[in-house]
C-alpha positions in Angstrom: 11.7 22.1 3.6 7.6 22.0 3.5 6.3 18.7 4.7 3.3 18.0 2.7 0.4 16.9 5.1 -1.8 13.6 4.8 -5.2 12.3 6.6 -3.4 8.7 7.1 0.2 8.0 8.5 2.0 4.8 9.1 0.4 2.4 11.2 -3.5 3.7 10.8 -5.7 1.1 10.4 -7.7 2.0 7.0 -10.6 0.9 4.4 -10.3 1.1 0.5 -13.1 3.2 -0.7 -13.1 2.8 -4.2 -11.9 0.7 -7.2 -11.4 -3.0 -7.2 -10.5 -3.8 -3.8 -13.1 -1.7 -2.3 -13.9 -2.7 1.4 -10.6 -4.5 2.0 -9.3 -3.0 5.6 -5.8 -3.1 6.4 -2.6 -1.4 8.2 -0.5 1.2 6.3 2.8 0.0 5.6 3.9 3.1 3.8 3.3 7.0 2.8 4.4 8.4 -0.2 3.3 12.1 0.1 5.0 13.2 -2.7 3.3 11.0 -5.1 0.1 10.9 -3.0 0.1 7.0 -2.4 -0.1 4.6 0.3 0.6 0.9 0.7 -2.2 -1.2 2.7 -1.3 -4.4 4.0 -3.3 -6.9 2.0 -5.2 -3.9 0.5 -3.9 -4.7 -3.3 -2.1 -7.8 -3.6 0.4 -7.6 -7.0 2.4 -10.5 -8.6 5.8 -9.6 -9.1 8.5 -11.6 -10.9 11.9 -11.7 -9.4 15.3 -13.2 -10.8 17.3 -15.7 -8.9 20.3 -14.3 -7.0 22.6 -16.3 -4.5 20.5 -15.5 -1.4 17.2 -15.8 -2.7 15.6 -18.2 -4.9 13.7 -16.7 -8.3 10.1 -16.6 -9.1 6.7 -15.2 -9.0 6.2 -13.4 -5.5 2.8 -11.3 -4.3 3.7 -7.9 -3.1 1.1 -5.3 -1.8 0.7 -2.9 -4.2 0.0 1.3 -3.7 -3.5 2.5 -3.4 -4.3 6.3 -3.9 -4.1 8.3 -0.6 -7.7 10.0 -1.7 -9.3 6.0 -2.1 -8.6 5.4 1.4 -10.2 6.4 5.0 -9.1 5.7 8.2 -11.2 3.5 10.5 -11.4 4.0 14.0 
């Protein structure tokens, strides 16, 4: 099984260089090399509705959305 090589990895400091969230910096939380996407902490906040369960209340939550790997660059 071959690994897909990426220029960023989990824990790296990156900056978003294109799109609506251009200029935001954060830490990489997850790299999905097969889809070519990364999740940057605080980089692309999106709202998600969740249903109530026995352990958690329902409501609208803010989570970090993914960004294409070509739209981020490593900082320092």
